[in-house]
C-alpha positions in Angstrom: -40.3 31.2 -0.5 -43.7 32.3 -2.0 -44.7 35.6 -0.5 -48.0 36.0 -2.3 -50.9 33.6 -2.8 -52.3 32.6 -6.2 -54.3 35.2 -8.0 -57.9 34.4 -7.0 -60.4 35.2 -4.4 -61.6 32.5 -2.1 -64.8 32.3 -0.1 -62.8 32.8 3.1 -61.3 36.0 1.6 -64.8 37.4 1.0 -65.6 36.7 4.7 -62.6 38.8 5.8 -59.8 36.2 5.8 -56.5 36.6 3.9 -57.1 38.4 0.6 -55.2 36.9 -2.3 -53.4 39.5 -4.4 -53.2 40.5 -8.1 -56.7 39.4 -8.9 -56.4 40.3 -12.6 -52.9 39.0 -13.0 -52.0 35.7 -14.7 -51.3 32.6 -12.6 -47.6 33.1 -13.1 -47.8 36.2 -10.8 -47.6 33.8 -7.9 -44.0 32.6 -8.8 -41.2 33.5 -6.4 -39.6 35.8 -9.0 -42.8 37.9 -9.4 -43.4 37.8 -5.6 -39.9 39.1 -4.8 -40.2 41.8 -7.5 -43.5 42.9 -6.0 -42.0 43.0 -2.5 -39.0 45.0 -3.8 -41.2 47.6 -5.5 -43.5 48.0 -2.5 -40.5 48.4 -0.3 -39.1 51.1 -2.6 -42.4 53.0 -2.5 -42.4 52.9 1.3 -38.8 54.0 1.4 -39.6 57.3 -0.4 -40.5 58.8 3.0 -37.3 58.0 4.9 -34.8 58.3 2.0 -35.9 61.8 1.1 -35.0 63.0 4.6 -32.3 60.6 5.9 -30.1 61.1 2.9 -29.5 64.8 3.6 -29.3 64.6 7.4 -25.5 64.7 7.5 -25.6 67.8 5.3 -27.9 69.8 7.5 -25.1 71.8 9.3 -23.4 72.4 5.9 -26.7 73.5 4.3 -27.5 75.8 7.2 -24.2 77.7 6.4 -24.7 77.6 2.7 -28.3 78.9 2.9 -27.4 81.5 5.6 -29.7 79.8 8.2 -29.5 78.1 11.6 -30.3 74.8 13.3 -33.9 75.8 14.3 -34.8 77.0 10.8 -33.2 74.0 9.1 -35.3 71.7 11.4 -38.3 73.3 9.6 -37.2 71.7 6.3 -38.2 68.5 8.0 -41.3 69.9 9.6 -42.4 71.4 6.2 -41.8 68.0 4.6 -44.0 66.4 7.2 -46.8 68.9 6.6 -46.9 68.0 2.9 -46.6 64.3 3.8 -49.4 64.4 6.3 -52.0 66.3 4.3 -51.0 64.6 1.0 -52.0 61.2 2.4 -55.5 62.5 2.9 -55.7 63.1 -0.8 -53.9 60.1 -2.2 -55.7 57.6 0.0 -59.2 58.2 -1.4 -57.8 58.6 -4.9 -56.3 55.2 -4.6 -59.6 53.7 -3.4 -61.4 55.2 -6.4 -58.9 54.9 -9.3 -56.7 52.0 -8.2 -53.3 52.1 -6.7 -50.8 52.3 -9.6 -52.0 55.5 -11.4 -52.0 57.8 -8.3 -48.6 56.3 -7.2 -47.1 57.2 -10.6 -48.4 60.8 -10.4 -46.9 61.1 -6.9 -43.5 59.9 -8.1 -43.5 62.6 -10.8 -44.3 65.3 -8.2 -41.6 64.0 -5.9 -39.0 64.3 -8.7 -40.1 67.9 -9.5 -39.8 68.8 -5.8 -36.4 67.2 -5.6 -35.2 69.3 -8.5 -36.5 72.4 -6.7 -34.6 71.5 -3.5 -31.4 71.0 -5.5 -31.7 74.5 -6.9 -32.8 76.3 -3.7 -30.9 79.4 -2.6 -32.5 80.0 0.8 -34.1 78.0 3.6 -37.5 79.4 2.8 -37.4 78.2 -0.8 -36.1 74.9 0.4 -39.0 74.5 2.7 -41.5 75.2 -0.1 -40.0 72.7 -2.4 -39.9 70.1 0.4 -43.6 70.5 0.7 -44.1 69.5 -2.9 -41.5 66.7 -2.6 -43.4 65.3 0.4 -46.8 65.6 -1.3 -45.5 63.4 -4.0 -43.6 60.9 -1.8 -46.5 60.1 0.4 -48.5 58.7 -2.5 -46.2 55.7 -2.7 -46.1 55.2 1.1 -49.8 55.4 1.8 -50.9 53.3 -1.2 -48.1 50.7 -0.7 -49.7 50.0 2.8 -53.1 49.8 1.1 -51.7 47.3 -1.4 -50.6 45.2 1.5 -54.1 45.2 2.8 -55.4 44.3 -0.7 -53.3 41.2 -0.2 -53.6 40.3 3.5 -55.6 40.8 6.7 -55.1 41.0 10.4 -51.9 39.5 11.9 -50.8 38.4 8.4 -51.0 42.0 7.2 -48.9 43.0 10.3 -46.4 40.3 9.4 -46.1 41.5 5.8 -45.8 45.2 6.9 -43.0 44.2 9.2 -41.2 42.4 6.3 -41.7 45.5 4.1 -40.5 47.9 6.7 -37.5 45.7 7.3 -36.6 45.7 3.7 -37.2 49.3 3.1 -35.2 50.1 6.3 -32.2 49.7 4.0 -32.9 53.3 2.8 -32.5 55.0 6.2 -29.7 52.7 7.0 -27.6 53.7 4.0 -29.1 57.1 3.5 -27.0 59.1 6.1 -23.9 57.1 5.2 -24.4 57.8 1.5 -25.2 61.4 2.2 -21.9 61.8 4.1 -20.0 60.2 1.2 -21.6 62.5 -1.3 -20.4 65.5 0.8 -16.9 64.2 0.6 -16.8 64.4 -3.2 -19.6 66.9 -4.2 -21.8 69.7 -2.8 -25.1 69.2 -1.0 -27.4 69.8 -4.0 -26.2 66.5 -5.5 -28.0 64.7 -2.7 -31.3 65.9 -4.2 -30.2 65.1 -7.8 -29.7 61.5 -6.6 -33.3 61.5 -5.3 -34.4 62.6 -8.8 -32.6 59.5 -10.2 -34.2 57.2 -7.7 -37.6 58.6 -8.6 -37.1 57.8 -12.3 -35.9 54.3 -11.6 -38.9 53.6 -9.3 -41.4 55.0 -11.8 -40.1 52.6 -14.5 -40.3 49.7 -12.1 -43.8 50.6 -11.0 -45.2 49.7 -14.4 -44.0 46.1 -14.1 -46.4 45.7 -11.1 -50.0 44.6 -11.8 -52.8 46.5 -10.2 -53.9 45.1 -6.9 -57.3 46.8 -6.6 -59.7 45.5 -9.4 -62.3 47.8 -10.8 -65.2 46.0 -9.0 -63.7 46.7 -5.6 -63.1 50.4 -6.1 -65.2 53.1 -4.3 -67.1 55.5 -6.5 -67.2 58.6 -4.2 -64.9 61.6 -4.6 -63.1 63.8 -2.1 -66.3 65.2 -0.5 -67.3 61.6 0.4 -63.7 61.0 1.6 -64.0 64.0 4.0 -67.2 62.6 5.4 -65.5 59.2 5.8 -62.6 60.8 7.6 -64.9 62.4 10.2 -66.6 59.1 10.6 -63.4 57.2 11.1 -62.1 59.8 13.6 -65.1 58.9 15.8 -64.0 55.3 15.9 -62.1 54.4 19.0 -60.4 51.5 17.3 -58.9 53.8 14.7 -57.9 56.5 17.1 -56.3 54.1 19.6 -54.0 52.5 17.2 -53.2 55.7 15.3 -52.5 57.6 18.5 -50.0 55.0 19.7 -48.1 55.2 16.4 -48.4 59.0 16.3 -46.8 59.5 19.7 -43.9 57.4 18.6 -43.5 59.4 15.4 -43.6 62.6 17.5 -40.3 61.5 19.0 -38.8 59.8 16.0 -39.0 62.9 13.8 -37.7 65.0 16.7 -34.7 62.6 16.7 -34.3 62.9 13.0 -34.3 66.7 13.1 -32.2 67.1 16.3 -29.7 64.3 16.2 -27.4 65.8 13.5 -26.9 68.9 15.6 -26.6 67.0 18.9 -24.1 64.4 17.5 -22.1 66.6 15.1 -22.1 70.1 16.5 -22.5 69.4 20.3 -20.5 66.1 20.6 -18.2 66.7 17.7 -18.9 63.6 15.5 -17.9 63.8 11.9 -20.7 63.5 9.3 -19.4 60.0 8.5 -19.5 59.1 12.2 -23.0 60.4 12.4 -24.0 58.2 9.5 -22.7 55.1 11.2 -24.5 55.9 14.5 -27.7 56.7 12.7 -27.4 53.5 10.7 -27.0 51.5 13.8 -30.4 52.8 15.0 -31.9 51.6 11.7 -30.4 48.1 12.3 -32.3 48.1 15.6 -35.6 48.9 13.7 -34.9 46.1 11.3 -34.2 43.7 14.1 -37.5 44.5 15.9 -39.4 44.3 12.7 -38.1 40.8 12.1 -39.1 39.9 15.7 -42.5 41.2 15.0 -42.9 39.4 11.7 -41.8 36.2 13.5 -44.1 36.3 16.5 -47.1 38.6 15.7 -49.2 35.7 14.3 -48.5 33.7 17.5 -48.8 36.5 20.2 -51.1 39.0 18.5 -50.9 42.6 17.5 -51.9 44.2 20.8 -49.3 42.5 23.2 -46.4 43.4 20.9 -47.7 46.9 20.4 -47.9 47.4 24.1 -44.5 45.9 24.8 -42.9 48.2 22.2 -44.6 51.3 23.5 -43.6 50.5 27.1 -39.9 50.1 26.2 -40.1 53.3 24.2 -41.3 55.1 27.3 -38.4 53.8 29.4 -35.9 54.7 26.7 -37.4 58.2 26.4 -37.0 58.8 30.1 -33.4 57.5 30.0 -32.6 59.9 27.1 -34.1 62.8 28.9 -32.1 62.0 32.0 -28.9 61.7 30.0 -29.5 64.9 28.0 -30.3 67.0 31.0 -27.6 65.7 33.4 -24.9 64.7 31.0 -24.4 61.6 33.2 -23.9 59.1 30.4 -22.4 61.5 27.9 -22.5 60.6 24.2 -22.7 56.8 24.7 -25.7 57.1 27.1 -27.6 59.4 24.6 -26.8 57.1 21.7 -27.9 54.0 23.6 -31.1 55.4 24.8 -32.1 56.8 21.4 -31.2 53.5 19.8 -33.7 51.7 22.1 -36.3 54.3 21.5 -36.1 54.2 17.7 -35.8 50.4 17.6 -39.3 50.2 19.0 -40.6 51.4 15.6 -40.6 47.7 14.7 -43.1 46.7 17.4 -45.3 49.8 17.4 -45.7 51.1 13.8 -46.5 48.0 11.8 -48.9 46.8 14.5 -50.7 50.2 14.9 -51.2 50.3 11.1 -52.4 46.7 10.8 -54.8 47.1 13.8 -56.4 50.2 12.3 -56.7 48.6 8.9 -58.3 45.5 10.4 -61.2 47.7 11.6 -62.2 48.8 8.1 -60.8 46.4 5.5 -63.0 47.7 2.7 -61.6 51.3 3.1 -57.9 50.4 3.3 -56.7 53.3 1.3 -58.7 55.9 3.3 -57.8 54.3 6.6 -54.1 54.1 5.7 -54.2 57.7 4.6 -55.9 58.9 7.9 -53.5 56.9 10.1 -50.5 58.0 8.1 -51.6 61.7 8.2 -52.1 61.5 12.0 -48.7 59.8 12.5 -46.8 62.1 10.2 -48.7 65.1 11.6 -47.4 64.2 15.0 -43.9 63.9 13.5 -44.3 67.4 12.2 -45.3 68.6 15.6 -42.4 66.8 17.2 -39.7 68.2 14.9 -41.4 71.7 15.0 -41.4 71.7 18.8 -37.7 70.7 18.8 -36.9 73.5 16.4 -38.8 76.0 18.6 -36.8 75.1 21.7 -33.5 74.3 20.1 -30.7 75.8 22.2 -27.5 74.0 20.9 -27.7 71.3 23.5 -29.3 67.8 23.5 -31.7 68.8 26.3 -34.7 69.7 24.1 -34.3 66.5 22.2 -34.3 64.4 25.3 -37.4 66.1 26.6 -39.4 65.6 23.4 -38.3 61.9 23.2 -39.4 61.3 26.8 -42.8 63.0 26.1 -43.3 60.8 23.0 -42.4 57.5 24.7 -44.7 58.1 27.7 -47.5 59.2 25.4 -47.2 56.1 23.2 -47.3 53.8 26.3 -50.4 55.6 27.7 -52.2 55.3 24.3 -51.2 51.6 23.9 -52.4 50.6 27.3 -55.5 52.9 27.6 -57.0 53.3 24.2 -56.1 50.2 22.1 -58.6 47.4 22.1 -59.0 44.2 20.2 -59.7 44.9 16.5 -62.9 43.6 15.1 -64.1 43.7 11.5 -66.5 46.4 10.4 
């Protein structure tokens, strides 16, 4: 299977069609081996976001005791990470449009490694939150510019298809993350989770330099950060961008509340072991992988908007189900797990299509658009996890309420504000 086209630009590409990748690379770059290696590296870059959080989720209750903290404060280690992740994207996106993709990504990986070292050596929750900010600032470089690299290669539904494939592959990280984190806790203390992240960063940095640059010099933008800020304000006034970004942001609002709250709901309230939590959490990731595969299979036939709306609608129903279960206890643990499984699985239909739809509106500003959309989505995730931490009471009720709010919001945005993308 050849994932990437030969290294040349065609007239149709100049008119907004599929953009062939690796312009400056030799013809051999189109071989299956090179294509699969490129796919693997892009997936690893996109996985920096989830792996740096999901790996330590089973350790949150243990870390709360070790750092003399509580559930609400430890939830802010996730919120703090999302603050760095959100604002960092606004910096890395324009830098990637100006200097190319590979250099800024390498700098981000180095910062991620430094932040991970700081987390491993933290002695209080406040110190941990500060290092998580730096860790996130570095991690988001790979995520935002990997999405831009996909847009360097593809357009429209094909970009959505490739994003779904990438998300499916990189979903291995959150799938094995909680399970691996639980296994680390069986044999070592929680700081070793962050030392593992340092090792992952080093390996990824080495692999990055086997990947050719996807943005040639002639296609780079010359403006600096002041121009980027003006561009952000311009993009924020575009209904096409806001519609897609808002639908994804609402879903992320709930997803990161789930990430922050599920360890305490499952482990402390319902009594699951860390290993049991890892298995339950991993099952949710399998749902995300399945819906991403469905999206990759059918998006070129059915289109971005119908699948986005279907996913948002199902997320709304699942959110209301989760709230009912959490507040009444009617379904107990199985009911909560099932409803949250459906909600998180809708990532596969909502996120890739929301990103691809926004990128289709401004293909020549892929890095900046990717940064803005990512910042809005992860900013919403920060708000969701922060809201959960604010109302945490030791029960699943706040989690159910936030999930319901997120699902209904995603559905409203998808049906009200999302319109057919057109090229700018």
